C-alpha positions as CSV (number, residue, x, y, z in Angstrom):
1,X,50.9,67.7,117.3
2,X,49.8,67.0,113.9
3,X,49.6,69.3,111.0
4,X,47.3,69.2,108.1
5,X,48.7,69.5,104.2
6,X,47.8,73.3,104.0
7,X,49.7,74.1,107.3
8,X,52.6,71.6,106.6
9,X,52.8,74.4,103.2
10,X,52.8,76.9,105.1
11,X,55.4,75.6,107.5
12,X,57.5,74.4,104.4
13,X,57.7,78.1,103.0
14,X,58.4,79.5,106.6
15,X,61.4,77.1,106.5
16,X,62.9,78.1,103.2
17,X,62.0,81.4,103.9
18,X,64.5,81.2,106.9
19,X,67.2,79.5,105.2
20,X,67.2,81.9,102.4
21,X,67.4,84.8,104.9
22,X,70.2,82.9,106.8
23,X,72.1,81.9,103.6
24,X,71.6,85.5,101.5
25,X,70.8,83.7,98.3
26,X,68.9,86.0,97.1
27,X,67.7,89.7,98.8
28,X,65.4,89.3,101.6
29,X,62.6,91.5,100.5
30,X,62.4,88.7,97.0
31,X,62.2,85.9,99.7
32,X,59.3,87.6,101.4
33,X,57.8,88.1,98.5
34,X,58.1,84.7,96.7
35,X,57.0,82.9,100.1
36,X,53.9,85.1,100.0
37,X,53.1,84.4,96.1
38,X,53.4,80.3,97.1
39,X,50.9,80.6,99.5
40,X,48.7,83.1,97.3
41,X,49.3,80.2,94.2
42,X,48.0,77.5,96.6
43,X,44.7,79.6,98.1
44,X,46.2,79.4,101.5
45,X,47.0,82.8,101.3
46,X,43.6,85.2,100.4
47,X,44.1,87.9,98.2
48,X,42.2,89.9,100.6
49,X,44.5,89.5,103.4
50,X,47.4,89.6,101.6
51,X,46.6,93.0,99.9
52,X,45.8,94.2,103.5
53,X,49.7,94.2,104.6
54,X,49.8,97.3,101.9
55,X,47.2,99.2,104.0
56,X,49.1,98.1,107.1
57,X,49.7,101.3,109.7
58,X,53.4,99.3,110.0
59,X,54.7,99.8,106.9
60,X,52.9,103.1,106.1
61,X,54.3,104.7,109.1
62,X,58.0,102.9,108.4
63,X,57.6,105.2,104.9
64,X,56.4,107.9,106.7
65,X,59.0,108.3,109.7
66,X,61.8,107.4,106.6
67,X,61.1,110.9,105.2
68,X,61.0,113.0,108.7
69,X,64.4,111.2,109.8
70,X,66.1,112.2,106.1
71,X,65.0,115.5,106.8
72,X,66.3,116.0,110.5
73,X,69.4,114.6,108.5
74,X,69.6,117.0,105.3
75,X,68.8,120.2,107.5
76,X,72.1,119.3,109.7
77,X,70.2,118.8,113.1
78,X,71.8,115.0,113.4
79,X,75.0,116.6,111.7
80,X,74.7,119.7,114.4
81,X,75.2,117.2,117.3
82,X,77.6,115.1,116.4
83,X,79.8,118.7,116.2
84,X,78.7,118.8,119.4
85,X,79.9,115.3,120.3
86,X,83.4,116.4,119.2
87,X,83.3,119.6,121.4
88,X,82.1,117.5,124.7
89,X,84.4,114.7,124.1
90,X,86.9,117.0,124.3
91,X,89.9,114.2,123.0
92,X,89.0,111.9,126.1
93,X,88.3,108.4,124.5
94,X,86.2,107.7,128.1
95,X,84.2,111.2,127.8
96,X,83.7,109.7,123.6
97,X,82.3,106.4,124.9
98,X,80.2,107.3,127.5
99,X,78.6,110.2,124.7
100,X,78.3,107.4,122.4
101,X,76.5,105.4,124.6
102,X,74.1,108.3,125.4
103,X,73.6,110.2,122.3
104,X,72.3,107.8,119.7
105,X,70.1,106.2,122.6
106,X,68.3,109.1,123.1
107,X,67.6,110.0,119.0
108,X,67.3,106.5,118.0
109,X,63.7,106.4,120.5
110,X,62.3,109.0,117.8
111,X,63.4,108.5,114.9
112,X,65.3,105.8,112.4
113,X,68.4,105.0,114.3
114,X,70.1,103.6,110.8
115,X,70.8,107.6,109.9
116,X,72.2,108.2,113.1
117,X,74.5,105.5,112.9
118,X,75.4,106.8,109.3
119,X,76.0,110.5,110.4
120,X,77.8,109.3,113.6
121,X,80.6,106.6,112.1
122,X,82.3,109.0,110.5
123,X,82.6,111.5,113.5
124,X,83.9,108.7,115.6
125,X,86.3,107.6,112.5
126,X,87.9,111.5,112.6
127,X,87.9,111.6,116.7
128,X,89.5,108.4,116.7
129,X,92.2,109.5,114.1
130,X,92.8,112.6,116.0
131,X,93.5,110.9,119.3
132,X,95.2,107.3,118.0
133,X,92.5,105.5,119.5
134,X,90.8,102.4,117.6
135,X,87.3,103.0,115.9
136,X,86.8,99.4,117.3
137,X,86.5,100.8,120.4
138,X,83.7,103.0,119.7
139,X,81.4,101.7,116.9
140,X,79.8,98.6,118.2
141,X,78.6,100.7,121.2
142,X,77.3,102.8,118.9
143,X,75.6,100.2,117.1
144,X,74.2,99.1,120.2
145,X,73.3,102.4,121.6
146,X,71.1,102.6,118.9
147,X,69.8,99.4,119.4
148,X,68.5,100.2,123.4
149,X,66.8,103.7,121.9
150,X,64.5,102.0,119.5
151,X,63.2,100.0,122.0
152,X,62.3,102.9,124.2
153,X,59.2,104.0,121.9
154,X,57.2,102.4,119.5
155,X,58.7,104.1,116.4
156,X,62.4,103.6,117.6
157,X,62.5,100.9,115.8
158,X,60.6,99.1,112.2
159,X,60.0,95.8,114.2
160,X,58.0,97.6,117.2
161,X,55.2,98.6,114.1
162,X,55.3,95.4,112.8
163,X,54.3,93.9,115.4
164,X,52.5,96.0,116.5
165,X,50.3,96.2,113.0
166,X,50.1,92.2,113.0
167,X,48.6,92.0,116.6
168,X,46.6,94.6,115.9
169,X,45.2,92.6,112.3
170,X,44.7,89.6,115.3
171,X,42.3,91.6,117.6
172,X,44.7,93.3,119.8
173,X,44.3,96.9,121.3
174,X,46.8,98.6,119.6
175,X,49.7,99.9,121.3
176,X,50.4,103.9,121.8
177,X,53.5,106.0,121.2
178,X,55.3,105.4,124.7
179,X,53.4,102.3,125.8
180,X,56.8,100.3,126.4
181,X,59.1,103.2,127.4
182,X,59.4,102.3,130.7
183,X,60.7,99.3,129.7
184,X,62.9,100.7,127.6
185,X,64.6,102.8,130.0
186,X,64.8,99.9,132.1
187,X,66.8,98.2,129.2
188,X,68.5,101.0,128.2
189,X,70.3,101.7,131.9
190,X,70.9,97.5,131.9
191,X,72.6,98.2,128.5
192,X,74.5,100.7,129.2
193,X,75.5,99.5,132.5
194,X,77.1,96.7,130.9
195,X,78.7,98.0,128.6
196,X,80.8,100.3,130.7
197,X,81.2,98.0,133.3
198,X,81.9,94.6,131.2
199,X,81.3,95.6,127.4
200,X,83.9,98.1,126.5
201,X,86.8,95.8,128.3
202,X,85.6,93.1,125.7
203,X,86.2,95.3,122.5
204,X,89.0,94.4,120.3
205,X,91.4,96.4,119.0
206,X,91.1,95.9,115.5
207,X,92.7,97.6,112.5
208,X,91.0,99.3,109.4
209,X,91.3,99.3,106.0
210,X,93.8,101.8,106.1
211,X,96.3,100.4,108.0
212,X,96.5,97.5,104.9
213,X,98.7,101.0,103.4
214,X,102.9,100.7,103.4
215,X,104.2,104.2,104.0
216,X,104.9,104.1,100.2
217,X,101.4,103.8,99.4
218,X,100.3,106.8,101.2
219,X,102.5,108.9,99.0
220,X,100.5,108.2,95.9
221,X,100.2,111.2,93.5
222,X,98.1,111.3,90.4
223,X,100.2,112.6,87.3
224,X,98.2,114.3,84.3
225,X,99.8,113.4,80.9
226,X,99.5,114.2,77.3
227,X,100.3,111.4,74.5
228,X,102.7,113.3,71.8
229,X,102.0,113.3,68.3
230,X,105.3,111.3,67.4
231,X,104.5,109.3,70.9
232,X,105.4,105.2,70.2
233,X,102.6,104.3,72.2
234,X,100.5,105.6,69.8
235,X,97.7,102.9,68.8
236,X,98.7,100.5,71.3
237,X,96.3,98.9,73.7
238,X,97.1,100.2,77.4
239,X,96.8,96.0,78.6
240,X,100.2,96.0,76.8
241,X,101.5,99.6,78.0
242,X,100.4,98.6,81.5
243,X,102.2,95.6,81.6
244,X,105.6,97.4,80.3
245,X,106.1,101.0,79.5
246,X,103.8,102.3,82.1
247,X,104.6,99.2,84.6
248,X,104.0,100.1,88.3
249,X,101.1,102.6,87.6
250,X,97.4,102.6,87.3
251,X,95.8,104.4,84.2
252,X,92.2,106.4,85.7
253,X,91.0,108.2,83.2
254,X,91.7,108.3,79.3
255,X,90.4,111.8,77.6
256,X,90.0,112.6,74.4
257,X,89.0,115.7,72.7
258,X,88.0,116.7,76.2
259,X,85.9,114.1,76.3
260,X,86.2,111.2,78.9
261,X,86.9,107.6,77.2
262,X,84.3,105.3,78.4
263,X,85.4,101.9,76.6
264,X,87.2,99.5,79.6
265,X,90.6,100.9,79.6
266,X,92.4,98.0,78.9
267,X,91.2,98.0,75.5
268,X,91.8,101.8,74.5
269,X,94.4,102.1,71.6
270,X,95.9,105.5,72.3
271,X,95.9,108.6,70.0
272,X,97.7,111.8,69.4
273,X,96.6,114.4,72.2
274,X,95.1,112.1,74.8
275,X,95.1,112.5,78.0
276,X,95.8,110.1,80.5
277,X,95.3,110.6,84.4
278,X,98.0,108.3,86.1
279,X,98.1,106.9,89.9
280,X,101.9,106.3,90.5
281,X,104.6,106.6,93.5
282,X,107.1,109.0,94.0
283,X,109.6,107.4,91.7
284,X,107.1,107.3,89.1
285,X,107.1,111.2,89.3
286,X,110.5,111.5,89.0
287,X,110.3,108.9,85.4
288,X,108.2,111.5,83.9
289,X,109.8,114.9,84.7
290,X,112.5,115.6,82.0
291,X,116.4,115.5,83.2
292,X,117.7,119.0,83.4
293,X,115.2,120.9,81.5
294,X,116.1,118.7,78.6
295,X,113.6,116.5,76.3
296,X,115.5,113.3,77.3
297,X,113.7,112.4,80.3
298,X,111.9,108.8,80.5
299,X,108.5,110.5,79.5
300,X,109.5,112.1,77.0
301,X,111.4,108.9,75.4
302,X,107.7,107.4,75.2
303,X,106.4,110.9,74.0
304,X,104.1,111.9,77.0
305,X,104.3,115.0,78.6
306,X,103.5,115.6,82.3
307,X,100.8,118.5,82.3
308,X,99.9,118.0,86.4
309,X,100.4,116.0,89.1
310,X,99.3,116.3,92.9
311,X,98.8,113.9,95.7
312,X,95.9,111.3,95.6
313,X,93.0,111.5,97.7
314,X,92.7,108.5,99.6
315,X,89.3,107.3,101.5
316,X,87.6,104.6,103.1
317,X,83.8,104.3,102.7
318,X,80.5,101.5,103.2
319,X,78.4,100.1,100.7
320,X,74.8,100.7,102.0
321,X,71.3,98.8,101.5
322,X,70.2,101.1,99.2
323,X,73.3,101.7,97.0
324,X,72.6,100.7,93.3
325,X,76.3,99.4,93.3
326,X,75.3,96.3,95.5
327,X,75.4,93.2,93.5
328,X,77.3,94.5,91.0
329,X,81.0,94.0,90.1
330,X,83.2,96.7,89.9
331,X,84.0,95.8,85.8
332,X,80.1,96.1,85.5
333,X,80.3,99.3,86.9
334,X,82.8,100.8,85.0
335,X,84.2,102.2,88.9
336,X,87.4,103.8,87.4
337,X,86.0,105.6,84.3
338,X,82.8,106.9,86.6
339,X,84.8,107.8,89.3
340,X,88.2,108.4,88.4
341,X,89.0,105.9,91.2
342,X,90.6,102.8,91.9
343,X,89.4,100.3,94.7
344,X,92.4,99.3,97.0
345,X,90.8,97.0,99.0
346,X,87.7,95.4,100.1
347,X,86.8,94.3,103.6
348,X,84.2,91.9,103.9
349,X,82.7,90.1,106.8
350,X,85.8,90.4,108.7
351,X,88.4,89.7,105.9
352,X,90.6,91.8,103.8
353,X,90.1,91.6,100.1
354,X,92.8,92.4,98.2
355,X,93.4,90.5,95.1
356,X,91.3,90.2,91.8
357,X,89.0,93.0,93.4
358,X,87.3,93.6,90.1
359,X,85.3,89.9,89.9
360,X,83.8,90.4,93.3
361,X,80.4,91.8,93.5
362,X,79.8,94.5,96.0
363,X,77.7,93.9,99.0
364,X,75.6,95.9,101.8
365,X,78.4,96.5,104.7
366,X,81.4,96.2,102.3
367,X,83.7,98.7,103.6
368,X,85.8,100.0,100.5
369,X,89.3,101.8,100.7
370,X,89.1,103.9,97.5
371,X,91.9,106.3,95.6
372,X,91.4,108.4,93.1
373,X,91.2,112.1,92.3
374,X,89.4,115.1,93.9
375,X,86.1,115.2,91.3
376,X,86.5,111.4,91.0
377,X,86.0,110.8,95.0
378,X,83.1,114.2,95.2
379,X,81.0,112.5,92.7
380,X,81.5,108.7,94.9
381,X,80.5,110.3,98.0
382,X,77.3,111.9,96.8
383,X,76.3,108.7,95.1
384,X,73.2,107.2,96.6
385,X,73.7,104.2,99.5
386,X,77.8,105.0,99.6
387,X,78.7,106.3,103.1
388,X,81.7,107.8,103.5
389,X,83.9,106.6,106.4
390,X,87.3,108.6,106.1
391,X,85.6,112.5,107.1
392,X,81.9,113.9,107.9
393,X,80.5,114.2,104.2
394,X,80.3,117.4,102.7
395,X,77.6,118.4,101.7
396,X,75.2,121.5,101.8
397,X,72.7,121.3,104.4
398,X,69.3,123.4,104.4
399,X,69.5,125.2,107.6
400,X,67.2,127.4,107.4
401,X,64.7,124.8,107.2
402,X,65.9,122.8,110.3
403,X,63.5,124.4,112.8
404,X,60.5,123.2,110.3
405,X,61.9,119.8,110.5
406,X,62.7,120.1,114.6
407,X,59.0,121.6,115.2
408,X,58.0,118.8,112.7
409,X,59.5,116.0,115.0
410,X,58.6,117.5,118.4
411,X,55.2,117.8,117.4
412,X,54.7,113.8,116.3
413,X,56.2,113.5,120.0
414,X,54.4,115.6,121.8
415,X,50.9,114.6,119.9
416,X,51.4,111.0,120.1
417,X,52.4,111.4,124.0
418,X,49.0,112.9,124.7
419,X,47.4,110.0,122.4
420,X,45.9,112.9,120.1
421,X,45.8,110.8,117.1
422,X,46.5,107.4,115.9
423,X,50.7,107.1,115.0
424,X,50.3,106.8,111.5
425,X,48.5,109.8,111.5
426,X,50.8,111.6,113.3
427,X,53.8,110.3,111.3
428,X,52.2,111.4,107.9
429,X,51.9,114.6,108.9
430,X,55.1,115.2,110.2
431,X,56.1,114.0,106.7
432,X,53.6,115.9,104.5
433,X,55.0,118.7,106.7
434,X,58.9,118.6,106.3
435,X,58.2,118.1,102.4
436,X,55.9,121.2,102.2
437,X,58.3,122.9,104.3
438,X,61.3,122.7,101.7
439,X,63.4,120.6,104.4
440,X,63.8,117.8,101.8
441,X,62.7,117.5,98.2
442,X,59.7,115.0,97.3
443,X,62.5,113.2,95.1
444,X,64.6,113.0,98.1
445,X,61.6,112.1,100.4
446,X,61.0,109.6,98.0
447,X,64.9,108.1,97.4
448,X,64.8,108.2,101.5
449,X,62.2,105.5,101.6
450,X,63.8,102.5,102.0
451,X,61.5,100.4,100.2
452,X,63.5,96.9,100.2
453,X,62.4,97.1,104.2
454,X,58.7,97.7,102.9
455,X,58.3,95.2,100.6
456,X,60.0,92.5,103.4
457,X,57.4,93.5,106.0
458,X,54.7,93.5,103.5
459,X,55.5,90.0,102.0
460,X,56.1,89.0,105.9
461,X,53.1,90.2,106.5
462,X,51.4,88.0,103.8
463,X,53.1,84.9,105.7
464,X,51.6,85.8,109.1
465,X,48.6,86.4,108.2
466,X,48.6,82.8,106.2
467,X,49.8,81.4,109.0
468,X,47.3,82.1,111.3
469,X,44.4,81.8,108.8
470,X,45.7,78.3,108.6
471,X,45.6,77.3,112.1
472,X,49.4,76.8,111.8
473,X,50.3,79.5,114.4
474,X,47.5,78.2,116.8
475,X,48.6,74.1,116.0
476,X,52.2,75.7,117.3
477,X,50.9,77.4,120.0
478,X,49.2,74.6,121.3
479,X,52.1,72.2,120.9
480,X,54.8,74.4,122.8
481,X,52.4,74.8,125.3
482,X,51.9,70.7,125.6
483,X,55.8,71.0,125.7
484,X,55.9,73.5,128.5
485,X,52.9,71.1,130.6
486,X,55.2,68.0,130.6
487,X,56.9,69.6,133.2
488,X,54.3,70.4,135.4
489,X,54.9,73.9,136.3
490,X,53.0,75.8,139.4
491,X,50.7,78.1,137.9
492,X,52.5,80.7,139.2
493,X,55.6,79.8,137.3
494,X,53.6,78.5,134.2
495,X,53.0,82.2,132.5
496,X,56.4,83.3,133.3
497,X,58.3,80.3,131.8
498,X,56.0,80.6,128.3
499,X,56.9,84.1,128.3
500,X,60.5,83.6,128.4
501,X,60.6,80.6,126.3
502,X,58.7,83.6,123.3
503,X,61.3,86.3,124.3
504,X,64.3,83.4,123.8
505,X,62.9,82.6,120.5
506,X,62.8,86.1,118.8
507,X,66.2,86.7,120.5
508,X,67.8,83.7,118.6
509,X,65.9,84.4,115.5
510,X,66.9,88.1,115.5
511,X,70.2,87.1,115.3
512,X,70.0,85.0,111.9
513,X,67.2,86.7,109.8
514,X,66.0,90.2,109.7
515,X,64.3,91.3,113.0
516,X,61.2,92.6,111.1
517,X,60.7,89.0,109.6
518,X,61.0,87.7,113.2
519,X,58.2,90.0,114.4
520,X,55.9,89.1,111.5
521,X,56.7,85.3,111.9
522,X,56.7,85.4,115.5
523,X,53.3,87.3,116.5
524,X,50.4,85.1,115.8
525,X,52.3,82.6,117.6
526,X,52.7,84.5,120.4
527,X,49.3,85.7,120.6
528,X,47.8,82.3,120.0
529,X,49.9,80.7,122.6
530,X,48.7,83.2,124.9
531,X,44.9,82.8,123.9
532,X,45.5,78.9,124.2
533,X,46.6,78.9,128.2
534,X,44.6,81.9,129.4
535,X,46.7,84.6,129.4
536,X,46.7,88.1,128.4
537,X,48.4,88.7,125.0
538,X,50.3,91.7,125.4
539,X,53.2,90.8,127.5
540,X,53.6,88.4,125.2
541,X,53.7,90.5,122.3
542,X,56.0,93.0,124.2
543,X,58.3,90.4,124.6
544,X,58.4,89.7,121.0
545,X,59.3,93.7,120.2
546,X,62.2,93.6,122.7
547,X,63.3,89.9,121.8
548,X,63.6,90.8,118.1
549,X,65.4,94.3,118.8
550,X,67.7,92.7,121.0
551,X,70.5,91.4,118.1
552,X,73.6,92.1,119.7
553,X,75.5,88.7,119.0
554,X,75.5,88.5,115.4
555,X,76.6,91.5,112.9
556,X,73.7,90.4,110.5
557,X,70.3,90.2,112.7
558,X,70.2,94.2,112.8
559,X,71.1,96.6,110.2
560,X,73.4,99.3,112.4
561,X,75.4,96.2,113.3
562,X,76.2,95.2,109.8
563,X,77.4,99.0,108.7
564,X,80.0,99.0,112.2
565,X,80.8,95.4,111.1
566,X,83.1,96.3,108.2
567,X,83.5,100.0,109.4
568,X,85.2,98.8,112.9
569,X,87.3,96.0,111.0
570,X,85.5,93.8,113.4
571,X,85.6,89.8,113.5
572,X,81.8,87.8,113.4
573,X,82.9,86.8,117.0
574,X,83.7,90.5,118.3
575,X,80.2,90.5,118.3
576,X,79.3,87.4,119.7
577,X,81.6,88.0,122.5
578,X,80.4,91.2,123.6
579,X,77.3,91.0,122.8
580,X,76.2,87.1,124.3
581,X,76.5,88.4,127.7
582,X,74.4,91.2,127.1
583,X,71.4,89.1,125.4
584,X,71.4,86.7,128.3
585,X,71.3,89.2,131.2
586,X,68.5,91.4,128.7
587,X,66.7,87.9,128.5
588,X,66.6,87.6,132.2
589,X,65.8,91.1,132.3
590,X,62.9,90.8,130.3
591,X,61.4,87.5,132.2
592,X,61.2,89.6,135.2
593,X,60.3,92.9,134.3
594,X,57.9,92.6,131.5
595,X,55.3,91.0,134.2
596,X,55.7,93.9,136.1
597,X,54.5,96.4,133.3
598,X,52.1,94.3,131.8
599,X,50.2,91.4,134.2
600,X,49.5,88.2,132.6
């Protein structure tokens, strides 16, 4: 197997992108675009081929489905189904497990599975709190169910659309909406059976961030005090006071003449009339109170007059993939000033971070333990990309528009089943209906589109196109075929082994990098492999779809796994222990079942 100079450059770009995906040195969509730009600059990727990625049905369909999905969320349809979950569970952990493995699975077959998981997480955490169950017993099953449901239709996961779009560019007939549903149902039944009989017994008992709190910390209070005219604290910086007079307390807010002081709090010098919001325990409350209605209390000695005290509000939340807070430190965000809240701890990839929190840039998947005022917490919960875990988010749903959103979704599914029009056309019409029908505002619709995924797909489609046009995919396919031929397999077993190998490659890579990237990179190889061996490429394309979606063994390959990773307090090894056997089982199932539905 020999490569031309152009093919070596393409291979170098693919390997470089893969390493960057795994190491997460820079954002995945930026990595993909840089890779495509290098191939454009070297002339290997034709400009027309690259710009064709912007017109490819895959990213356009995915963008439209993001809009439809947010309409289902904003009209309260998904939350209503979540409430039904609590009603049906009736406090039973066993019944809850069965519902977790069924409800998200069905919904995820027809809509983006991420909002389903996001809405269900706080509902499950609340259920666990009321039944004294551990969220770690339900959150991995939630993610797995969403992944399995995504294999039941072409729109269940964006990977299916990426693979289909790439294959169509290579001359393969497009898949219809429910072409893969029979195999998806088999997949889901086996996945649910595994989790019921084996997987649930492998799930760990993990504590969430809230378990870090001591009983004293759970009874923290917020106190508002005013600096008196003769206070000895006037003209002194808060950094000095926190080390001595206000030791053991945290200042959440300083208001001066009714306006929140935005300067870094440690540098603020107090002035008469300043109002401070302090976080303290019960002992601090007692110190700030005057004794026996005299003016001799601790607070009075410092010229601080208590104005109000109330118990602090504490929540757990998560940084989502589209959060503007990701990649920035708490200091850069001026978190305390903006939200009048403190972050007590951060859970990141199996580790609880409790020290030097302000120096850690926040990342997607970080779970935060936050304490603050009611108003500040409410502002934080309404922040784009922040997912609350402590309780279902209280928001105003457009319930009167719910029938429109439901009709748009049903129309999309029914017309797709009848093959009335291409999937992109139906998705565009459904998105147009929910926006024109007032289910979401145009701004909400735009914000709902995860542009990082769209640009990742476009970049990877460009790299995939370069693999095809440069002959790299064909050379790799011929090399794989030659490697298999060394074993002198019989004509009967030859296609089965090739198919099994293609699925295995997709499944392994999907545990390490984005499944959309896997689909874009491996589809040209799979099509060329089938053509070189004289087989129908359809079974091999299906193997890429299902293999790239089968990300159960790590929390980084599939977005829903990343969500539950921090929320459930999991360790990396938990996914390996529960997910690896499922990966192996589904690999065997796919190797046998795919040829039964699509012959070679």
